[in-house]
Structures are given as structure tokens and as C-alpha cells.
PDB file with SEQRES, HELIX, SHEET and CRYST1 records, atoms N, CA, C and O in Angstrom:
SEQRES   1 A   55  UNK UNK UNK UNK UNK UNK UNK UNK UNK UNK UNK UNK UNK          
SEQRES   2 A   55  UNK UNK UNK UNK UNK UNK UNK UNK UNK UNK UNK UNK UNK          
SEQRES   3 A   55  UNK UNK UNK UNK UNK UNK UNK UNK UNK UNK UNK UNK UNK          
SEQRES   4 A   55  UNK UNK UNK UNK UNK UNK UNK UNK UNK UNK UNK UNK UNK          
SEQRES   5 A   55  UNK UNK UNK                                                  
HELIX    1 AA1 UNK A   39  UNK A   41  5                                   3    
HELIX    2 AA2 UNK A   51  UNK A   53  5                                   3    
SHEET    1 AA1 2 UNK A  15  UNK A  16  0                                        
SHEET    2 AA1 2 UNK A  20  UNK A  21 -1                                        
SHEET    1 AA2 2 UNK A  28  UNK A  30  0                                        
SHEET    2 AA2 2 UNK A  42  UNK A  44 -1                                        
CRYST1    1.000    1.000    1.000  90.00  90.00  90.00 P 1           1          
ATOM      1  N   UNK A   1       4.868 125.923 139.678  1.00  0.00           N  
ATOM      2  CA  UNK A   1       3.947 126.508 140.584  1.00  0.00           C  
ATOM      3  C   UNK A   1       4.143 128.046 140.523  1.00  0.00           C  
ATOM      4  O   UNK A   1       5.255 128.558 140.651  1.00  0.00           O  
ATOM      5  N   UNK A   2       3.013 128.753 140.321  1.00  0.00           N  
ATOM      6  CA  UNK A   2       3.084 130.223 140.342  1.00  0.00           C  
ATOM      7  C   UNK A   2       2.986 130.703 141.756  1.00  0.00           C  
ATOM      8  O   UNK A   2       2.112 130.299 142.523  1.00  0.00           O  
ATOM      9  N   UNK A   3       3.946 131.614 142.095  1.00  0.00           N  
ATOM     10  CA  UNK A   3       3.873 132.177 143.424  1.00  0.00           C  
ATOM     11  C   UNK A   3       3.757 133.665 143.369  1.00  0.00           C  
ATOM     12  O   UNK A   3       4.301 134.281 142.452  1.00  0.00           O  
ATOM     13  N   UNK A   4       3.102 134.252 144.267  1.00  0.00           N  
ATOM     14  CA  UNK A   4       2.922 135.748 144.295  1.00  0.00           C  
ATOM     15  C   UNK A   4       3.853 136.307 145.417  1.00  0.00           C  
ATOM     16  O   UNK A   4       3.688 135.919 146.574  1.00  0.00           O  
ATOM     17  N   UNK A   5       4.767 137.155 145.123  1.00  0.00           N  
ATOM     18  CA  UNK A   5       5.677 137.763 146.039  1.00  0.00           C  
ATOM     19  C   UNK A   5       5.327 139.242 146.070  1.00  0.00           C  
ATOM     20  O   UNK A   5       5.403 139.917 145.044  1.00  0.00           O  
ATOM     21  N   UNK A   6       4.947 139.745 147.221  1.00  0.00           N  
ATOM     22  CA  UNK A   6       4.573 141.182 147.352  1.00  0.00           C  
ATOM     23  C   UNK A   6       5.740 142.019 147.899  1.00  0.00           C  
ATOM     24  O   UNK A   6       6.513 141.547 148.733  1.00  0.00           O  
ATOM     25  N   UNK A   7       5.857 143.263 147.420  1.00  0.00           N  
ATOM     26  CA  UNK A   7       6.962 144.092 147.866  1.00  0.00           C  
ATOM     27  C   UNK A   7       6.454 145.556 147.817  1.00  0.00           C  
ATOM     28  O   UNK A   7       5.828 145.960 146.837  1.00  0.00           O  
ATOM     29  N   UNK A   8       6.721 146.318 148.845  1.00  0.00           N  
ATOM     30  CA  UNK A   8       6.299 147.743 148.938  1.00  0.00           C  
ATOM     31  C   UNK A   8       7.420 148.645 148.608  1.00  0.00           C  
ATOM     32  O   UNK A   8       7.240 149.855 148.744  1.00  0.00           O  
ATOM     33  N   UNK A   9       8.592 148.184 148.178  1.00  0.00           N  
ATOM     34  CA  UNK A   9       9.718 149.027 147.973  1.00  0.00           C  
ATOM     35  C   UNK A   9       9.674 149.506 146.507  1.00  0.00           C  
ATOM     36  O   UNK A   9      10.242 148.888 145.606  1.00  0.00           O  
ATOM     37  N   UNK A  10       8.980 150.623 146.319  1.00  0.00           N  
ATOM     38  CA  UNK A  10       8.660 150.971 144.886  1.00  0.00           C  
ATOM     39  C   UNK A  10       9.795 151.602 144.142  1.00  0.00           C  
ATOM     40  O   UNK A  10       9.616 151.977 142.984  1.00  0.00           O  
ATOM     41  N   UNK A  11      11.005 151.747 144.761  1.00  0.00           N  
ATOM     42  CA  UNK A  11      12.145 152.211 143.970  1.00  0.00           C  
ATOM     43  C   UNK A  11      13.066 151.051 143.581  1.00  0.00           C  
ATOM     44  O   UNK A  11      14.218 151.279 143.211  1.00  0.00           O  
ATOM     45  N   UNK A  12      12.578 149.825 143.659  1.00  0.00           N  
ATOM     46  CA  UNK A  12      13.275 148.639 143.322  1.00  0.00           C  
ATOM     47  C   UNK A  12      13.075 148.382 141.812  1.00  0.00           C  
ATOM     48  O   UNK A  12      11.993 148.641 141.286  1.00  0.00           O  
ATOM     49  N   UNK A  13      14.086 147.889 141.130  1.00  0.00           N  
ATOM     50  CA  UNK A  13      13.944 147.518 139.718  1.00  0.00           C  
ATOM     51  C   UNK A  13      12.851 146.522 139.493  1.00  0.00           C  
ATOM     52  O   UNK A  13      12.179 146.564 138.462  1.00  0.00           O  
ATOM     53  N   UNK A  14      12.652 145.619 140.436  1.00  0.00           N  
ATOM     54  CA  UNK A  14      11.695 144.517 140.291  1.00  0.00           C  
ATOM     55  C   UNK A  14      10.306 144.816 140.814  1.00  0.00           C  
ATOM     56  O   UNK A  14       9.452 143.929 140.807  1.00  0.00           O  
ATOM     57  N   UNK A  15      10.047 146.032 141.268  1.00  0.00           N  
ATOM     58  CA  UNK A  15       8.735 146.397 141.777  1.00  0.00           C  
ATOM     59  C   UNK A  15       7.798 146.553 140.677  1.00  0.00           C  
ATOM     60  O   UNK A  15       8.106 147.219 139.689  1.00  0.00           O  
ATOM     61  N   UNK A  16       6.607 145.944 140.799  1.00  0.00           N  
ATOM     62  CA  UNK A  16       5.586 145.993 139.733  1.00  0.00           C  
ATOM     63  C   UNK A  16       4.266 146.495 140.279  1.00  0.00           C  
ATOM     64  O   UNK A  16       4.075 146.631 141.487  1.00  0.00           O  
ATOM     65  N   UNK A  17       3.365 146.765 139.355  1.00  0.00           N  
ATOM     66  CA  UNK A  17       2.038 147.278 139.696  1.00  0.00           C  
ATOM     67  C   UNK A  17       1.323 146.287 140.717  1.00  0.00           C  
ATOM     68  O   UNK A  17       1.407 145.064 140.604  1.00  0.00           O  
ATOM     69  N   UNK A  18       0.656 146.893 141.661  1.00  0.00           N  
ATOM     70  CA  UNK A  18       0.032 146.096 142.730  1.00  0.00           C  
ATOM     71  C   UNK A  18       0.969 145.589 143.766  1.00  0.00           C  
ATOM     72  O   UNK A  18       0.649 144.614 144.446  1.00  0.00           O  
ATOM     73  N   UNK A  19       2.128 146.203 143.929  1.00  0.00           N  
ATOM     74  CA  UNK A  19       3.196 145.778 144.817  1.00  0.00           C  
ATOM     75  C   UNK A  19       3.649 144.335 144.582  1.00  0.00           C  
ATOM     76  O   UNK A  19       3.977 143.611 145.521  1.00  0.00           O  
ATOM     77  N   UNK A  20       3.660 143.938 143.314  1.00  0.00           N  
ATOM     78  CA  UNK A  20       4.149 142.590 143.002  1.00  0.00           C  
ATOM     79  C   UNK A  20       5.598 142.613 142.566  1.00  0.00           C  
ATOM     80  O   UNK A  20       5.993 143.445 141.749  1.00  0.00           O  
ATOM     81  N   UNK A  21       6.391 141.705 143.105  1.00  0.00           N  
ATOM     82  CA  UNK A  21       7.760 141.508 142.727  1.00  0.00           C  
ATOM     83  C   UNK A  21       7.859 140.810 141.420  1.00  0.00           C  
ATOM     84  O   UNK A  21       7.272 139.743 141.245  1.00  0.00           O  
ATOM     85  N   UNK A  22       8.626 141.406 140.436  1.00  0.00           N  
ATOM     86  CA  UNK A  22       8.757 140.772 139.126  1.00  0.00           C  
ATOM     87  C   UNK A  22      10.062 140.007 138.998  1.00  0.00           C  
ATOM     88  O   UNK A  22      10.318 139.497 137.908  1.00  0.00           O  
ATOM     89  N   UNK A  23      10.865 139.887 139.956  1.00  0.00           N  
ATOM     90  CA  UNK A  23      12.139 139.169 139.883  1.00  0.00           C  
ATOM     91  C   UNK A  23      11.881 137.686 139.603  1.00  0.00           C  
ATOM     92  O   UNK A  23      10.887 137.141 140.083  1.00  0.00           O  
ATOM     93  N   UNK A  24      12.757 137.019 138.835  1.00  0.00           N  
ATOM     94  CA  UNK A  24      12.612 135.641 138.582  1.00  0.00           C  
ATOM     95  C   UNK A  24      12.943 134.743 139.800  1.00  0.00           C  
ATOM     96  O   UNK A  24      12.483 133.605 139.891  1.00  0.00           O  
ATOM     97  N   UNK A  25      13.739 135.280 140.710  1.00  0.00           N  
ATOM     98  CA  UNK A  25      14.114 134.628 141.969  1.00  0.00           C  
ATOM     99  C   UNK A  25      14.349 135.625 143.046  1.00  0.00           C  
ATOM    100  O   UNK A  25      14.770 136.753 142.791  1.00  0.00           O  
ATOM    101  N   UNK A  26      14.077 135.210 144.263  1.00  0.00           N  
ATOM    102  CA  UNK A  26      14.288 136.098 145.396  1.00  0.00           C  
ATOM    103  C   UNK A  26      15.358 135.489 146.345  1.00  0.00           C  
ATOM    104  O   UNK A  26      15.335 134.303 146.672  1.00  0.00           O  
ATOM    105  N   UNK A  27      16.247 136.330 146.744  1.00  0.00           N  
ATOM    106  CA  UNK A  27      17.326 135.937 147.631  1.00  0.00           C  
ATOM    107  C   UNK A  27      17.237 136.703 148.891  1.00  0.00           C  
ATOM    108  O   UNK A  27      17.440 137.917 148.890  1.00  0.00           O  
ATOM    109  N   UNK A  28      16.923 136.011 150.032  1.00  0.00           N  
ATOM    110  CA  UNK A  28      16.746 136.609 151.361  1.00  0.00           C  
ATOM    111  C   UNK A  28      17.807 135.971 152.264  1.00  0.00           C  
ATOM    112  O   UNK A  28      18.027 134.761 152.208  1.00  0.00           O  
ATOM    113  N   UNK A  29      18.435 136.756 153.062  1.00  0.00           N  
ATOM    114  CA  UNK A  29      19.407 136.282 154.004  1.00  0.00           C  
ATOM    115  C   UNK A  29      19.147 136.768 155.441  1.00  0.00           C  
ATOM    116  O   UNK A  29      18.470 137.772 155.662  1.00  0.00           O  
ATOM    117  N   UNK A  30      19.689 136.046 156.382  1.00  0.00           N  
ATOM    118  CA  UNK A  30      19.550 136.380 157.788  1.00  0.00           C  
ATOM    119  C   UNK A  30      20.717 137.262 158.202  1.00  0.00           C  
ATOM    120  O   UNK A  30      21.851 137.040 157.776  1.00  0.00           O  
ATOM    121  N   UNK A  31      20.437 138.279 159.045  1.00  0.00           N  
ATOM    122  CA  UNK A  31      21.505 139.091 159.530  1.00  0.00           C  
ATOM    123  C   UNK A  31      22.236 138.444 160.731  1.00  0.00           C  
ATOM    124  O   UNK A  31      23.287 138.924 161.156  1.00  0.00           O  
ATOM    125  N   UNK A  32      21.671 137.366 161.260  1.00  0.00           N  
ATOM    126  CA  UNK A  32      22.172 136.641 162.427  1.00  0.00           C  
ATOM    127  C   UNK A  32      22.769 135.308 162.185  1.00  0.00           C  
ATOM    128  O   UNK A  32      22.740 134.461 163.077  1.00  0.00           O  
ATOM    129  N   UNK A  33      23.318 135.068 161.011  1.00  0.00           N  
ATOM    130  CA  UNK A  33      23.864 133.662 160.718  1.00  0.00           C  
ATOM    131  C   UNK A  33      22.835 132.944 159.823  1.00  0.00           C  
ATOM    132  O   UNK A  33      22.273 133.498 158.878  1.00  0.00           O  
ATOM    133  N   UNK A  34      22.633 131.654 160.201  1.00  0.00           N  
ATOM    134  CA  UNK A  34      21.825 130.781 159.388  1.00  0.00           C  
ATOM    135  C   UNK A  34      20.322 130.863 159.831  1.00  0.00           C  
ATOM    136  O   UNK A  34      19.471 130.298 159.145  1.00  0.00           O  
ATOM    137  N   UNK A  35      20.001 131.511 160.894  1.00  0.00           N  
ATOM    138  CA  UNK A  35      18.627 131.557 161.431  1.00  0.00           C  
ATOM    139  C   UNK A  35      18.213 132.921 161.780  1.00  0.00           C  
ATOM    140  O   UNK A  35      19.050 133.715 162.209  1.00  0.00           O  
ATOM    141  N   UNK A  36      16.951 133.259 161.622  1.00  0.00           N  
ATOM    142  CA  UNK A  36      16.408 134.501 161.951  1.00  0.00           C  
ATOM    143  C   UNK A  36      15.213 134.278 162.896  1.00  0.00           C  
ATOM    144  O   UNK A  36      14.473 133.309 162.726  1.00  0.00           O  
ATOM    145  N   UNK A  37      15.018 135.149 163.873  1.00  0.00           N  
ATOM    146  CA  UNK A  37      13.851 134.983 164.765  1.00  0.00           C  
ATOM    147  C   UNK A  37      12.644 135.749 164.336  1.00  0.00           C  
ATOM    148  O   UNK A  37      11.531 135.478 164.785  1.00  0.00           O  
ATOM    149  N   UNK A  38      12.866 136.761 163.416  1.00  0.00           N  
ATOM    150  CA  UNK A  38      11.738 137.574 162.958  1.00  0.00           C  
ATOM    151  C   UNK A  38      12.164 138.246 161.650  1.00  0.00           C  
ATOM    152  O   UNK A  38      13.333 138.186 161.272  1.00  0.00           O  
ATOM    153  N   UNK A  39      11.217 138.882 160.964  1.00  0.00           N  
ATOM    154  CA  UNK A  39      11.517 139.472 159.691  1.00  0.00           C  
ATOM    155  C   UNK A  39      12.471 140.648 159.758  1.00  0.00           C  
ATOM    156  O   UNK A  39      13.114 140.960 158.756  1.00  0.00           O  
ATOM    157  N   UNK A  40      12.591 141.320 160.907  1.00  0.00           N  
ATOM    158  CA  UNK A  40      13.601 142.418 161.069  1.00  0.00           C  
ATOM    159  C   UNK A  40      14.960 141.955 161.018  1.00  0.00           C  
ATOM    160  O   UNK A  40      15.873 142.750 160.797  1.00  0.00           O  
ATOM    161  N   UNK A  41      15.183 140.634 161.219  1.00  0.00           N  
ATOM    162  CA  UNK A  41      16.536 140.132 161.123  1.00  0.00           C  
ATOM    163  C   UNK A  41      16.925 139.570 159.735  1.00  0.00           C  
ATOM    164  O   UNK A  41      17.910 138.845 159.599  1.00  0.00           O  
ATOM    165  N   UNK A  42      16.162 139.911 158.759  1.00  0.00           N  
ATOM    166  CA  UNK A  42      16.434 139.467 157.396  1.00  0.00           C  
ATOM    167  C   UNK A  42      16.648 140.615 156.424  1.00  0.00           C  
ATOM    168  O   UNK A  42      16.247 141.743 156.713  1.00  0.00           O  
ATOM    169  N   UNK A  43      17.254 140.362 155.307  1.00  0.00           N  
ATOM    170  CA  UNK A  43      17.557 141.324 154.211  1.00  0.00           C  
ATOM    171  C   UNK A  43      17.247 140.725 152.896  1.00  0.00           C  
ATOM    172  O   UNK A  43      17.581 139.562 152.671  1.00  0.00           O  
ATOM    173  N   UNK A  44      16.609 141.463 151.979  1.00  0.00           N  
ATOM    174  CA  UNK A  44      16.347 141.019 150.654  1.00  0.00           C  
ATOM    175  C   UNK A  44      17.560 141.410 149.770  1.00  0.00           C  
ATOM    176  O   UNK A  44      17.726 142.585 149.445  1.00  0.00           O  
ATOM    177  N   UNK A  45      18.376 140.463 149.395  1.00  0.00           N  
ATOM    178  CA  UNK A  45      19.519 140.697 148.568  1.00  0.00           C  
ATOM    179  C   UNK A  45      19.184 140.849 147.060  1.00  0.00           C  
ATOM    180  O   UNK A  45      20.037 141.168 146.232  1.00  0.00           O  
ATOM    181  N   UNK A  46      17.937 140.611 146.771  1.00  0.00           N  
ATOM    182  CA  UNK A  46      17.474 140.750 145.405  1.00  0.00           C  
ATOM    183  C   UNK A  46      17.271 142.215 145.003  1.00  0.00           C  
ATOM    184  O   UNK A  46      17.282 142.548 143.818  1.00  0.00           O  
ATOM    185  N   UNK A  47      17.085 143.083 145.998  1.00  0.00           N  
ATOM    186  CA  UNK A  47      16.786 144.543 145.835  1.00  0.00           C  
ATOM    187  C   UNK A  47      17.903 145.141 144.940  1.00  0.00           C  
ATOM    188  O   UNK A  47      19.098 144.912 145.131  1.00  0.00           O  
ATOM    189  N   UNK A  48      17.434 145.898 143.985  1.00  0.00           N  
ATOM    190  CA  UNK A  48      18.292 146.681 143.083  1.00  0.00           C  
ATOM    191  C   UNK A  48      17.578 147.976 142.797  1.00  0.00           C  
ATOM    192  O   UNK A  48      16.485 147.944 142.231  1.00  0.00           O  
ATOM    193  N   UNK A  49      18.149 149.144 143.168  1.00  0.00           N  
ATOM    194  CA  UNK A  49      17.462 150.427 142.938  1.00  0.00           C  
ATOM    195  C   UNK A  49      17.245 150.706 141.474  1.00  0.00           C  
ATOM    196  O   UNK A  49      18.104 150.379 140.655  1.00  0.00           O  
ATOM    197  N   UNK A  50      16.119 151.303 141.116  1.00  0.00           N  
ATOM    198  CA  UNK A  50      15.818 151.693 139.800  1.00  0.00           C  
ATOM    199  C   UNK A  50      16.881 152.766 139.398  1.00  0.00           C  
ATOM    200  O   UNK A  50      17.291 153.576 140.230  1.00  0.00           O  
ATOM    201  N   UNK A  51      17.309 152.755 138.130  1.00  0.00           N  
ATOM    202  CA  UNK A  51      18.271 153.701 137.629  1.00  0.00           C  
ATOM    203  C   UNK A  51      17.779 155.128 137.812  1.00  0.00           C  
ATOM    204  O   UNK A  51      18.552 155.976 138.256  1.00  0.00           O  
ATOM    205  N   UNK A  52      16.515 155.430 137.487  1.00  0.00           N  
ATOM    206  CA  UNK A  52      16.001 156.802 137.523  1.00  0.00           C  
ATOM    207  C   UNK A  52      15.809 157.250 138.962  1.00  0.00           C  
ATOM    208  O   UNK A  52      15.554 158.435 139.177  1.00  0.00           O  
ATOM    209  N   UNK A  53      15.917 156.368 139.976  1.00  0.00           N  
ATOM    210  CA  UNK A  53      15.718 156.738 141.386  1.00  0.00           C  
ATOM    211  C   UNK A  53      17.051 157.054 142.030  1.00  0.00           C  
ATOM    212  O   UNK A  53      17.066 157.549 143.157  1.00  0.00           O  
ATOM    213  N   UNK A  54      18.162 156.797 141.378  1.00  0.00           N  
ATOM    214  CA  UNK A  54      19.460 157.010 141.988  1.00  0.00           C  
ATOM    215  C   UNK A  54      19.705 158.585 142.047  1.00  0.00           C  
ATOM    216  O   UNK A  54      19.299 159.326 141.151  1.00  0.00           O  
ATOM    217  N   UNK A  55      20.381 159.031 143.136  1.00  0.00           N  
ATOM    218  CA  UNK A  55      20.702 160.426 143.243  1.00  0.00           C  
ATOM    219  C   UNK A  55      22.161 160.676 142.963  1.00  0.00           C  
ATOM    220  O   UNK A  55      22.611 161.821 143.010  1.00  0.00           O  
TER     221      UNK A  55                                                      
END                                                                             
């Protein structure tokens, strides 16, 4: 099944044209244990900064 994952973090290695995530898999975790109440309580562990964006 093809899935579309959108991402607006344009300095991520996996960011693609049209705000599409190009990672083969996405790993998201909760900041509050095993459950989250809203998106603000989650983190994308797949994020990896682009080499040319590092300072």
C-alpha cells in the first residue's frame, strides 16, 4: 500500500518536493510514555538534518 507522508521540515535529509517525506519508514514516539494526547506530545525520531544545513 502506498502512503503519503507530508513533512514541512525542509532541512531534513528525507524532505522532498511538495513537502513529501522520502524516508522508507517513519518512527514517531510519545514524550509522555506509551500514549500521547495530542501531536505536541510526539517527536519524529526519523528526522536527520541535511549535511549542508549543519552549522
